C-alpha positions in Angstrom: 6.6 -21.0 16.7 9.7 -21.2 19.4 11.2 -18.0 20.5 13.9 -19.5 23.0 16.6 -18.2 25.2 16.4 -14.1 25.1 14.5 -14.1 22.3 10.8 -13.1 24.0 10.5 -9.7 22.2 7.4 -11.1 19.7 5.9 -13.7 21.9 2.8 -12.0 23.3 1.8 -15.3 25.3 4.7 -14.6 27.8 3.4 -12.0 30.8 7.0 -10.5 30.9 7.6 -10.2 26.8 4.0 -9.8 25.7 3.5 -6.6 23.3 0.4 -4.9 24.2 -2.0 -3.9 21.3 -2.1 0.3 21.6 -5.4 1.3 19.8 -5.1 5.0 18.7 -8.1 6.9 19.8 -10.3 7.7 16.8 -11.6 11.0 15.5 -15.3 12.0 14.5 -16.3 12.6 10.9 -19.2 12.1 8.3 -17.1 10.0 6.3 -16.5 6.5 6.7 -12.7 7.0 6.6 -12.6 9.6 9.7 -8.8 10.1 9.9 -8.9 11.5 6.6 -11.5 14.0 6.9 -9.2 15.5 10.6 -5.9 15.2 9.1 -3.3 18.5 9.7 -0.2 16.9 10.6 1.3 13.3 11.3 0.8 12.3 14.7 0.7 8.8 16.6 -2.3 7.8 14.9 -0.6 8.0 11.2 -0.4 4.4 11.3 -4.2 4.0 11.1 -4.3 7.5 8.7 -2.1 5.4 6.3 -3.8 2.1 6.6 -7.2 3.9 5.7 -5.4 5.8 3.4 -4.7 2.2 1.5 -8.5 1.3 2.1 -10.1 3.8 0.8 -8.1 4.9 -2.4 -7.7 1.9 -4.5 -5.3 2.8 -6.9 -2.8 4.0 -4.0 -3.2 0.2 -2.9 -2.5 -1.3 -6.0 0.4 1.0 -6.5 2.1 0.0 -3.7 1.4 -3.8 -3.9 2.8 -3.0 -7.9 5.8 -1.6 -6.5 6.7 -4.4 -4.3 6.0 -7.0 -6.7 8.0 -5.0 -9.2 11.0 -4.8 -7.1 12.3 -8.6 -8.6 14.0 -11.4 -7.0 17.6 -11.7 -5.9 20.2 -14.5 -5.0 22.4 -14.8 -1.9 25.4 -16.0 -3.0 28.2 -17.4 0.2 32.0 -17.5 -0.7 32.1 -21.5 0.3 30.5 -24.4 -2.0 29.4 -26.4 1.3 27.7 -23.1 2.7 26.3 -21.8 -0.7 24.1 -25.2 -0.5 22.9 -24.9 2.8 22.6 -21.1 2.2 20.2 -22.0 -0.8 18.2 -24.3 1.3 17.2 -21.4 3.9 16.7 -18.6 1.9 13.8 -21.3 0.0 12.7 -22.5 3.2 13.0 -20.7 6.2 9.4 -19.7 7.8 8.0 -16.7 8.1 4.7 -14.9 9.2 1.7 -16.7 8.3 2.7 -19.5 7.4 4.8 -18.7 4.5 8.4 -20.2 3.3 11.5 -18.3 2.4 13.0 -14.9 2.9 10.9 -13.2 -0.5 7.8 -13.4 1.6 9.3 -11.7 4.5 11.0 -9.3 2.5 8.3 -8.1 0.4 6.0 -7.6 3.6 9.3 -5.6 5.2 9.1 -3.7 2.1 5.4 -3.2 1.9 5.6 -1.7 5.8 8.6 0.2 4.8 6.8 2.3 1.9 3.5 2.7 4.0 4.6 4.1 7.5 8.1 4.8 6.6 9.4 2.6 8.9 9.7 -1.2 9.2 10.7 -3.8 11.8 11.5 -7.6 11.6 13.4 -10.0 13.2 15.6 -12.9 13.2 14.1 -16.0 15.5 16.3 -18.1 17.1 15.7 -21.8 18.5 15.6 -22.5 22.1 19.1 -23.0 22.6 20.0 -20.3 20.6 22.1 -22.3 18.2 20.0 -21.5 14.7 17.6 -19.9 12.9 14.0 -20.7 13.5 11.6 -18.5 11.4 11.9 -14.5 10.2 9.3 -12.5 11.8 7.6 -9.2 10.7 6.5 -7.0 13.8 3.7 -4.7 13.7 4.2 -0.9 14.2 1.4 -0.7 16.5 3.8 -2.8 19.1 7.0 -1.4 18.7 8.5 2.0 17.9 12.2 3.1 16.9 14.1 5.6 18.7 17.8 6.6 18.9 20.6 4.9 21.0 23.4 6.2 22.6 24.2 8.0 19.3 22.1 9.2 16.6 23.5 6.6 14.3 22.1 3.6 16.2 18.7 2.5 16.1 16.9 1.0 19.2 14.0 -0.6 18.9 11.1 -0.7 21.7 8.2 -2.1 23.2 5.2 0.1 23.3 4.3 -0.1 26.9 4.1 2.0 29.9 7.8 2.8 29.8 8.7 1.9 26.1 11.4 -0.7 27.1 14.1 -1.5 25.0 13.7 -5.3 23.0 16.4 -7.6 24.6 18.8 -8.8 22.0 19.0 -6.0 19.3 21.4 -7.4 17.1 18.8 -10.2 16.1 16.2 -7.2 15.2 16.2 -5.3 11.8 14.9 -1.9 11.7 14.9 0.2 8.7 13.9 4.0 8.1 12.7 5.3 4.2 13.9 8.8 4.0 14.8 9.4 7.9 13.9 13.3 8.8 17.4 15.0 9.5 18.0 15.2 12.9 14.9 12.2 13.8 14.7 8.9 13.8 11.5 9.2 12.1 10.9 7.8 8.6 9.2 9.2 5.9 5.9 7.0 4.0 5.6 7.3 0.4 1.9 8.5 1.1 2.8 11.7 2.9 1.2 14.8 1.3 -1.7 12.5 0.3 -4.2 12.6 2.8 -5.2 16.2 1.6 -5.6 15.3 -1.7 -7.1 12.0 -1.0 -10.0 13.4 1.5 -11.2 16.2 -2.0 -11.4 12.9 -3.4 -13.4 10.8 -1.3 -15.5 14.1 -1.0 -16.1 14.0 -4.6 -16.8 10.2 -4.9 -19.0 10.2 -2.0 -21.1 13.3 -3.6 -20.7 11.3 -7.0 -22.4 8.2 -5.0 -25.4 10.0 -3.3 -26.0 11.8 -6.4 -26.6 8.5 -8.2 -28.3 7.3 -5.3 -30.9 9.7 -6.0 -30.9 9.9 -9.8 -30.6 5.9 -9.9 -33.5 5.3 -8.0 -36.1 7.8 -9.3 -38.6 9.3 -6.9 -41.6 10.7 -8.0 -44.0 13.8 -7.5 -47.7 13.3 -7.9 -49.6 16.3 -8.1 -53.2 16.0 -8.1 -55.4 19.0 -8.8 -59.2 18.6 -7.8 -62.1 20.4 -9.6 -64.6 21.0 -7.0 -66.4 19.1 -4.8 -66.4 18.8 -0.7 -63.4 18.1 1.4 -63.7 14.7 2.3 -64.1 13.9 -1.4 -61.3 15.4 -2.3 -59.2 13.5 0.4 -60.6 10.3 -0.7 -59.6 10.4 -4.1 -56.1 11.8 -3.1 -55.9 8.6 -1.3 -57.1 6.6 -4.0 -54.6 7.6 -6.3 -51.8 7.5 -3.8 -52.8 3.9 -3.0 -52.7 2.9 -7.2 -49.7 4.8 -7.7 -47.5 2.8 -4.8 -49.4 -0.2 -6.2 -47.8 0.4 -9.4 -44.3 0.8 -8.3 -44.2 -2.1 -6.0 -45.4 -4.2 -9.0 -42.5 -6.1 -10.6 -44.4 -6.1 -13.8 -44.4 -3.0 -16.3 -47.6 -1.7 -15.7 -49.5 1.7 -16.3 -51.1 4.3 -14.3 -54.2 5.5 -15.3 -56.3 8.4 -13.9 -59.0 11.1 -14.5 -58.5 14.7 -13.8 -55.6 16.8 -13.5 -52.8 14.6 -12.4 -49.0 15.4 -13.2 -46.1 13.3 -12.7 -42.7 14.8 -12.3 -39.4 13.2 -11.5 -37.7 14.9 -8.7 -34.3 16.5 -9.2 -34.8 16.0 -12.8 -33.9 19.0 -13.7 -30.8 20.0 -12.0 -27.5 19.1 -13.3 -25.0 16.9 -11.7 -21.8 18.9 -11.6 -18.5 17.7 -14.2 -16.4 15.6 -12.4 -13.8 14.8 -14.8 -11.4 17.7 -14.5 -11.2 17.6 -10.9 -10.9 13.9 -10.9 -8.3 13.6 -13.4 -6.1 16.4 -11.5 -6.6 14.8 -8.3 -5.2 11.2 -9.6 -2.1 13.2 -11.3 -1.2 14.0 -8.0 -1.5 10.9 -6.5 0.2 9.1 -9.4 3.2 11.9 -9.3 3.7 11.0 -5.7 3.2 7.1 -6.2 6.1 7.3 -8.8 4.3 4.7 -11.0 4.1 5.3 -14.7 0.2 5.8 -15.4 -0.3 2.5 -17.5 0.8 0.6 -14.6 -1.9 1.7 -13.0 -4.5 0.9 -15.6 -4.8 4.9 -16.6 -5.1 5.6 -19.9 -3.9 8.9 -20.3 -2.5 9.9 -23.7 1.7 9.3 -23.6 3.8 8.6 -26.8 6.0 5.7 -26.9 9.2 7.4 -25.8 7.6 9.0 -22.9 6.9 5.5 -21.9 10.3 4.7 -22.4 11.5 7.7 -20.0 8.8 6.5 -17.4 9.8 3.0 -17.0 13.6 4.2 -17.1 12.5 6.6 -14.0 10.6 3.8 -12.2 13.7 1.4 -12.6 15.8 4.2 -10.7 13.2 4.1 -7.9 13.3 0.1 -7.3 17.2 0.5 -7.5 17.0 2.6 -4.7 14.4 0.4 -2.6 17.0 -2.4 -3.5 19.8 -0.4 -1.9 17.9 -0.3 1.4 16.8 -3.8 1.6 20.3 -5.4 0.7 21.9 -4.8 4.2 18.9 -6.4 5.7 18.9 -9.7 3.7 22.8 -9.5 4.1 22.3 -9.4 7.7 19.8 -12.3 7.8 22.4 -15.0 5.8 25.6 -13.8 7.7 23.5 -14.9 11.1 22.5 -17.8 9.8 26.0 -18.7 8.5 27.7 -17.8 11.5 25.0 -20.3 13.4 25.9 -22.9 11.1 29.9 -22.6 11.7 30.5 -21.2 7.8 32.3 -17.8 6.9 29.7 -15.0 7.4 30.5 -13.1 4.1 27.9 -12.9 1.6 26.8 -11.1 -1.5 23.3 -10.5 -2.5 22.6 -10.2 -6.2 19.5 -8.7 -7.5 17.7 -9.8 -10.9 17.0 -7.5 -13.7 14.2 -5.7 -13.4 12.8 -6.4 -16.7 13.3 -7.6 -20.1 13.9 -4.5 -21.7 17.2 -4.1 -19.2 18.5 -6.9 -20.8 18.1 -6.1 -24.2 19.4 -2.9 -23.6 22.3 -4.4 -22.1 22.8 -6.6 -24.7 22.9 -3.6 -27.0 25.5 -1.8 -25.2 27.4 -4.9 -25.4 27.3 -5.0 -29.1 28.0 -1.8 -29.9 31.2 -1.4 -27.1 32.4 -5.0 -29.3 31.8 -3.1 -32.4 33.8 0.1 -31.4 36.7 -2.4 -30.4 37.1 -3.8 -33.6 36.7 -0.2 -35.4 39.5 0.7 -33.2 41.7 -2.4 -33.8 41.2 -2.1 -37.7 42.1 1.5 -37.1 45.0 1.0 -35.5 46.3 -1.9 -37.8 46.2 0.7 -40.7 48.1 3.0 -38.8 
C-alpha cells in the first residue's frame, strides 16, 4: 500500500512514521480471561478487557457481529452524472485492509470497533503524488489515541509514542466517538457495564466444566476389608486387587471385576448434588441481552414471547440501527467528498441507506395505501358537500 507525501501515519515501515505497538500489562488471576477477574473501573487496559469479553462470552461476540450486519447497505449519490459513474466504481473497488475491496468492508470494520471500544479511527490514504485516493485504512486503537484539539469540539488523533505526537494530515483521518462522556473526548463502549456480570457468568461456566470433568470421568473408591491374616498377606492381596482393577479400567472392552472377600466399590462424588444453575444463568443472560439491545430470538434464545412483543422488539432494534447509521453517514460522506474533489468534481454527496428489512417496506406500503384511501374519502366528502 502506498502512503505518499505527507501520509506517513500508518506506515510502520518508516522509522519516522511508525506506530509502536504498546502492550498493556497483564494481571494475575485464576481464570483464562484475567482482565475480567480484576475489573473495577475502565483504565488503559480496556482494549484488552473488551477483547477478552468478546472472546470469552460467545453471545456478546455474536450480538455485535449481527448488529454490524443488520446495519444494512447504502448508496452514495452525487449531483453530477459523470461524477456518479466514477463514484460508484470507487465505492465498489477502493482497496481496504486485509485485501478487501469497496467502502462497505471498511465501514463494517469501523462500526465493529466503534461498538466494541466506543472509539474508531480510519484514514483516507492518498497516492504518492497526493492526486487520488488509494485506499482506506482501519487503525488499531492500540496504536493511536483521540484527544481534544484547540477546542472541545475538535478531535485530534495522536500516535501512542513517548510524547503522543499528533498525526499529520488530520483532515484525512476519520475519528468517531460513541456516546462521548460530557466534558471529555472519550467514547463509551456498548459493552460498558458487562465485565462484572460476565465475570460471574464465567465463574459459573468454569464450575460447571470442573464438575462435569469430575462426574463425566468417573472416579471409583475400592475398599478392601481383610478378614484376618498377616500384614504381608493382606498387603499382597490388596496389591492384586489394585492391579486387577487398574487392568479392568484400562481395558477398551467391557469387562467385569471379580474378587473374593469383603470388597466394596463406590463412585466418588456420586452422593453430592450439583447446584442448579439454570436460574442464575438466565438472569445473567437477561442482563447481557438487555445491554446489547437485540431481541433474544435474534441470538438464538428461545425465551417465551408473544408475536406482538416480537414486533415491538424489532421496532426498538430498528431505532438502534438508525442511530448507528446517523454516526456513520458523516464518515461515508467525508470519504466520498474527498474522492470527488481530487477527481475534479463537485464534492456534494448524499448517503441513502436501504430499508433495514422487508417489514419496513410492508409497513411503508400499508401507510401509503391508508393515506391514498383517506384522500379519496376526503375528496368524495368534499364533492358531496
